[in-house]
DSSP file (Angstrom, degrees, kcal/mol; ACC not computed):
  #  RESIDUE AA STRUCTURE BP1 BP2  ACC     N-H-->O    O-->H-N    N-H-->O    O-->H-N    TCO  KAPPA ALPHA  PHI   PSI    X-CA   Y-CA   Z-CA
    1    1 A M              0   0    0      0, 0.0     2,-0.5     0, 0.0     0, 0.0   0.000 360.0 360.0 360.0 139.6    6.3    3.2  -10.5
    2    2 A I        -     0   0    0      2,-0.0     2,-0.5     0, 0.0     0, 0.0  -0.988 360.0-166.7-121.3 128.0    6.2    1.1  -13.7
    3    3 A I        -     0   0    0     -2,-0.5     2,-0.6     2,-0.0     0, 0.0  -0.953   8.9-151.8-112.8 128.6    7.1   -2.6  -13.6
    4    4 A T        -     0   0    0     -2,-0.5    -2,-0.0     0, 0.0     0, 0.0  -0.892  14.5-173.1-102.6 124.9    7.7   -4.3  -16.9
    5    5 A L        -     0   0    0     -2,-0.6    -2,-0.0     1,-0.1     0, 0.0  -0.808  31.5 -95.0-112.9 157.0    6.9   -8.0  -17.0
    6    6 A P        -     0   0    0      0, 0.0     2,-1.8     0, 0.0     5,-0.1  -0.298  39.8-104.7 -67.3 154.0    7.6  -10.4  -19.9
    7    7 A D        +     0   0    0      4,-0.1     3,-0.0     3,-0.0     0, 0.0  -0.602  60.9 157.0 -80.3  86.8    4.9  -11.2  -22.4
    8    8 A D    >>  -     0   0    0     -2,-1.8     4,-2.2     1,-0.1     3,-0.7  -0.913  48.6-131.0-113.7 136.9    4.1  -14.6  -21.1
    9    9 A P  H 3> S+     0   0    0      0, 0.0     4,-2.1     0, 0.0     5,-0.1   0.832 107.9  56.3 -57.4 -33.9    0.8  -16.3  -21.7
   10   10 A A  H 3> S+     0   0    0      2,-0.2     4,-1.4     1,-0.2    -3,-0.0   0.880 108.4  46.9 -65.2 -37.2    0.4  -17.2  -18.0
   11   11 A L  H <> S+     0   0    0     -3,-0.7     4,-2.0     2,-0.2    -1,-0.2   0.875 109.8  53.0 -72.2 -38.5    0.8  -13.5  -17.0
   12   12 A V  H  < S+     0   0    0     -4,-2.2    -2,-0.2     1,-0.2    -1,-0.2   0.905 107.6  52.7 -64.3 -38.7   -1.7  -12.3  -19.6
   13   13 A E  H  < S+     0   0    0     -4,-2.1    -1,-0.2    -5,-0.2    -2,-0.2   0.877 106.8  53.0 -60.9 -38.1   -4.2  -14.8  -18.3
   14   14 A M  H  < S-     0   0    0     -4,-1.4     4,-0.5    -5,-0.1    -2,-0.2   0.917  99.3-149.6 -64.0 -45.1   -3.8  -13.5  -14.8
   15   15 A G     X  -     0   0    0     -4,-2.0     4,-1.9     1,-0.1     5,-0.2   0.036  27.8 -78.0  88.0 158.9   -4.5  -10.0  -15.6
   16   16 A E  H  > S+     0   0    0      1,-0.2     4,-2.7     2,-0.2     5,-0.2   0.899 125.3  53.3 -65.6 -41.9   -3.1   -6.8  -14.1
   17   17 A A  H  > S+     0   0    0      1,-0.2     4,-2.0     2,-0.2    -1,-0.2   0.910 110.5  46.4 -59.5 -42.8   -5.4   -6.8  -11.0
   18   18 A E  H  > S+     0   0    0     -4,-0.5     4,-2.5     2,-0.2    -1,-0.2   0.892 113.3  50.0 -67.0 -40.5   -4.5  -10.3  -10.0
   19   19 A I  H  X S+     0   0    0     -4,-1.9     4,-2.5     2,-0.2    -2,-0.2   0.921 111.0  49.2 -61.8 -45.2   -0.7   -9.6  -10.5
   20   20 A R  H  X S+     0   0    0     -4,-2.7     4,-2.3     1,-0.2    -2,-0.2   0.901 111.8  48.8 -61.2 -40.8   -1.0   -6.4   -8.4
   21   21 A L  H  X S+     0   0    0     -4,-2.0     4,-2.7     2,-0.2     5,-0.2   0.902 111.5  48.7 -66.9 -41.9   -2.8   -8.3   -5.7
   22   22 A D  H  X S+     0   0    0     -4,-2.5     4,-2.3     2,-0.2    -1,-0.2   0.898 112.9  48.0 -64.8 -39.8   -0.2  -11.1   -5.7
   23   23 A L  H  X S+     0   0    0     -4,-2.5     4,-2.5     2,-0.2    -2,-0.2   0.915 112.6  48.8 -66.2 -41.2    2.6   -8.6   -5.5
   24   24 A A  H  X S+     0   0    0     -4,-2.3     4,-2.5     2,-0.2     5,-0.2   0.936 112.3  47.8 -66.1 -47.1    1.0   -6.7   -2.7
   25   25 A C  H  X S+     0   0    0     -4,-2.7     4,-3.0     1,-0.2     5,-0.2   0.911 114.0  47.2 -61.7 -43.9    0.3   -9.8   -0.6
   26   26 A G  H  X S+     0   0    0     -4,-2.3     4,-1.7    -5,-0.2     6,-0.2   0.884 111.9  49.1 -67.3 -38.2    3.9  -11.1   -1.1
   27   27 A A  H  <>S+     0   0    0     -4,-2.5     5,-2.4     2,-0.2     6,-0.9   0.904 115.5  45.2 -67.0 -40.3    5.4   -7.7   -0.2
   28   28 A Y  H ><5S+     0   0    0     -4,-2.5     3,-1.8     4,-0.2    -2,-0.2   0.957 112.5  49.3 -64.7 -51.0    3.2   -7.5    2.9
   29   29 A A  H 3<5S+     0   0    0     -4,-3.0    -1,-0.2     1,-0.3    -2,-0.2   0.826 109.5  53.1 -63.6 -31.2    3.9  -11.1    3.9
   30   30 A A  T 3<5S-     0   0    0     -4,-1.7    -1,-0.3    -5,-0.2    -2,-0.2   0.534 115.8-116.3 -78.3  -6.4    7.7  -10.6    3.5
   31   31 A G  T < 5S+     0   0    0     -3,-1.8    -3,-0.2    -4,-0.3    -2,-0.1   0.649  81.2 122.6  81.3  15.6    7.5   -7.6    5.8
   32   32 A H  S   <S+     0   0    0     -5,-2.4     2,-0.3    -6,-0.2    -4,-0.2   0.806  75.4  19.1 -78.8 -27.7    8.5   -5.1    3.0
   33   33 A V  S    S-     0   0    0     -6,-0.9    -2,-0.2    -9,-0.1    -1,-0.1  -0.948  81.1-107.0-140.5 157.5    5.5   -2.9    3.2
   34   34 A S     >  -     0   0    0     -2,-0.3     4,-2.5     1,-0.1     5,-0.2  -0.228  39.4-103.8 -73.3 171.1    2.7   -2.1    5.7
   35   35 A R  H  > S+     0   0    0      2,-0.2     4,-2.6     1,-0.2     5,-0.2   0.880 122.0  53.9 -62.2 -38.2   -0.9   -3.3    5.2
   36   36 A G  H  > S+     0   0    0      2,-0.2     4,-2.1     1,-0.2    -1,-0.2   0.936 110.4  44.1 -62.2 -48.0   -1.9    0.2    4.2
   37   37 A V  H  > S+     0   0    0      1,-0.2     4,-2.7     2,-0.2    -1,-0.2   0.907 114.8  50.2 -64.2 -40.9    0.8    0.4    1.5
   38   38 A A  H  X S+     0   0    0     -4,-2.5     4,-2.2     1,-0.2    -2,-0.2   0.897 107.8  53.3 -64.3 -37.6    0.0   -3.2    0.3
   39   39 A A  H  X>S+     0   0    0     -4,-2.6     5,-2.9     2,-0.2     4,-0.8   0.905 110.8  46.6 -64.5 -41.4   -3.7   -2.4    0.1
   40   40 A R  H ><5S+     0   0    0     -4,-2.1     3,-0.6     2,-0.2    -2,-0.2   0.903 109.5  54.4 -64.9 -41.2   -2.9    0.6   -2.1
   41   41 A M  H 3<5S+     0   0    0     -4,-2.7    -2,-0.2     1,-0.2    -1,-0.2   0.919 111.8  45.1 -54.4 -43.2   -0.6   -1.5   -4.2
   42   42 A A  H 3<5S-     0   0    0     -4,-2.2    -1,-0.2    -5,-0.2    -2,-0.2   0.649 113.1-120.0 -76.2 -16.7   -3.5   -3.9   -4.7
   43   43 A G  T <<5S+     0   0    0     -4,-0.8     2,-0.3    -3,-0.6    -3,-0.2   0.785  74.1 119.7  77.3  28.4   -6.0   -1.1   -5.4
   44   44 A L      < -     0   0    0     -5,-2.9    -1,-0.3    -6,-0.2     2,-0.1  -0.811  66.5-112.0-121.2 163.0   -8.2   -2.2   -2.5
   45   45 A D     >  -     0   0    0     -2,-0.3     4,-2.5    -3,-0.1     5,-0.2  -0.455  43.8 -98.9 -83.8 172.0   -9.3   -0.5    0.7
   46   46 A R  H  > S+     0   0    0      1,-0.2     4,-3.0     2,-0.2     5,-0.2   0.895 121.3  50.9 -60.3 -42.5   -7.9   -1.8    4.0
   47   47 A L  H  > S+     0   0    0      1,-0.2     4,-1.9     2,-0.2    -1,-0.2   0.924 111.9  46.9 -63.3 -43.7  -10.9   -3.9    4.9
   48   48 A A  H  > S+     0   0    0      2,-0.2     4,-1.7     1,-0.2    -1,-0.2   0.890 113.5  48.7 -64.8 -39.9  -11.0   -5.6    1.5
   49   49 A F  H  X S+     0   0    0     -4,-2.5     4,-2.5     2,-0.2    -2,-0.2   0.910 108.8  53.6 -64.9 -41.9   -7.2   -6.2    1.7
   50   50 A D  H  X S+     0   0    0     -4,-3.0     4,-2.3    -5,-0.2    -2,-0.2   0.890 107.3  52.3 -58.7 -37.5   -7.6   -7.7    5.2
   51   51 A Q  H  X S+     0   0    0     -4,-1.9     4,-2.6     1,-0.2    -1,-0.2   0.875 108.6  50.0 -64.5 -39.1  -10.2  -10.0    3.8
   52   52 A V  H  X S+     0   0    0     -4,-1.7     4,-2.1     2,-0.2    -2,-0.2   0.906 108.5  52.4 -64.6 -42.7   -7.8  -11.1    1.1
   53   53 A L  H  X>S+     0   0    0     -4,-2.5     5,-2.7     2,-0.2     4,-0.6   0.935 111.1  47.6 -59.5 -45.7   -5.1  -11.7    3.7
   54   54 A V  H ><5S+     0   0    0     -4,-2.3     3,-1.3     1,-0.2    -2,-0.2   0.949 111.1  50.1 -61.2 -48.4   -7.5  -13.9    5.8
   55   55 A A  H 3<5S+     0   0    0     -4,-2.6    -1,-0.2     1,-0.3    -2,-0.2   0.838 115.2  43.6 -59.9 -31.8   -8.5  -15.9    2.7
   56   56 A R  H 3<5S-     0   0    0     -4,-2.1    -1,-0.3    -5,-0.1    -2,-0.2   0.440 112.7-121.4 -93.1   0.7   -4.8  -16.5    1.8
   57   57 A R  T <<5 +     0   0    0     -3,-1.3    -3,-0.2    -4,-0.6    -2,-0.1   0.878  59.0 151.6  62.4  38.4   -4.0  -17.3    5.4
   58   58 A I      < -     0   0    0     -5,-2.7    -1,-0.2    -6,-0.2    -2,-0.1  -0.909  48.8-120.2 -99.2 117.6   -1.4  -14.5    5.6
   59   59 A P        +     0   0    0      0, 0.0     3,-0.1     0, 0.0    -5,-0.0  -0.325  36.9 170.5 -62.3 136.7   -1.2  -13.3    9.2
   60   60 A S        +     0   0    0      1,-0.2     2,-0.6   -10,-0.0   -25,-0.1   0.366  62.8  68.5-124.2  -2.8   -2.1   -9.7    9.7
   61   61 A Y        +     0   0    0      4,-0.0     2,-0.2     3,-0.0    -1,-0.2  -0.953  67.7 175.5-122.0 112.8   -2.2   -9.6   13.5
   62   62 A D     >  -     0   0    0     -2,-0.6     4,-2.1    -3,-0.1     5,-0.2  -0.520  46.5 -92.3-114.3 179.3    1.1  -10.0   15.1
   63   63 A E  H  > S+     0   0    0      1,-0.2     4,-2.6     2,-0.2     5,-0.2   0.855 122.1  55.4 -55.9 -39.1    2.7  -10.0   18.6
   64   64 A E  H  > S+     0   0    0      1,-0.2     4,-2.2     2,-0.2    -1,-0.2   0.918 108.8  46.3 -65.3 -43.9    3.6   -6.3   18.3
   65   65 A R  H  > S+     0   0    0      2,-0.2     4,-2.1     1,-0.2    -1,-0.2   0.872 111.1  53.1 -66.8 -35.0    0.0   -5.3   17.6
   66   66 A L  H  X S+     0   0    0     -4,-2.1     4,-2.7     2,-0.2    -2,-0.2   0.935 109.1  48.7 -62.9 -46.7   -1.3   -7.5   20.4
   67   67 A A  H  X S+     0   0    0     -4,-2.6     4,-2.4     1,-0.2    -2,-0.2   0.916 111.3  50.1 -59.1 -44.6    1.1   -5.8   22.8
   68   68 A E  H  X S+     0   0    0     -4,-2.2     4,-2.3     1,-0.2    -1,-0.2   0.890 110.7  49.5 -64.8 -38.7    0.0   -2.3   21.6
   69   69 A D  H  X S+     0   0    0     -4,-2.1     4,-2.6     2,-0.2    -2,-0.2   0.930 110.5  50.5 -64.9 -45.1   -3.7   -3.3   22.0
   70   70 A R  H  X S+     0   0    0     -4,-2.7     4,-2.7     1,-0.2    -2,-0.2   0.908 110.0  49.7 -58.3 -42.6   -3.1   -4.6   25.5
   71   71 A E  H  X S+     0   0    0     -4,-2.4     4,-2.5     2,-0.2    -1,-0.2   0.915 110.8  50.1 -62.3 -43.6   -1.3   -1.3   26.4
   72   72 A T  H  X S+     0   0    0     -4,-2.3     4,-2.1     2,-0.2    -2,-0.2   0.929 110.7  48.8 -61.9 -45.2   -4.2    0.7   25.0
   73   73 A L  H  X S+     0   0    0     -4,-2.6     4,-2.1     1,-0.2     6,-0.2   0.914 111.2  50.9 -63.3 -41.5   -6.7   -1.4   27.0
   74   74 A R  H  X>S+     0   0    0     -4,-2.7     5,-1.5     1,-0.2     4,-0.9   0.929 111.8  47.2 -61.6 -41.8   -4.7   -0.9   30.2
   75   75 A S  H  <5S+     0   0    0     -4,-2.5    -1,-0.2     1,-0.2    -2,-0.2   0.849 112.2  49.1 -68.7 -32.6   -4.5    2.8   29.7
   76   76 A L  H  <5S+     0   0    0     -4,-2.1    -1,-0.2     1,-0.2    -2,-0.2   0.828 112.6  47.9 -76.2 -31.2   -8.2    3.1   29.0
   77   77 A S  H  <5S-     0   0    0     -4,-2.1    -1,-0.2    -5,-0.2    -2,-0.2   0.572 110.7-120.9 -86.0  -8.3   -9.1    1.0   32.1
   78   78 A G  T  <5       0   0    0     -4,-0.9    -3,-0.2    -5,-0.2    -4,-0.1   0.600 360.0 360.0  82.4  11.4   -6.8    3.0   34.3
   79   79 A K      <       0   0    0     -5,-1.5    -4,-0.2    -6,-0.2    -5,-0.1   0.424 360.0 360.0 -95.3 360.0   -4.7    0.1   35.4
């Protein structure tokens, strides 16, 4: 996919990597893409992207993931 942005001095100062990261974080925070897709958009591995999310205070662990983890723990403990 190719996205064309206007030739604006502010965008030039940001650079491509920072713009990609901002787009990826925004798309993830809005619920449009998964963390994996967002990480690929940003050109980062999952761990590095998770660290960016933490630094930007974007939640990456939600109620659904908590419920899945609890169910996994229950199944592993035999309860």
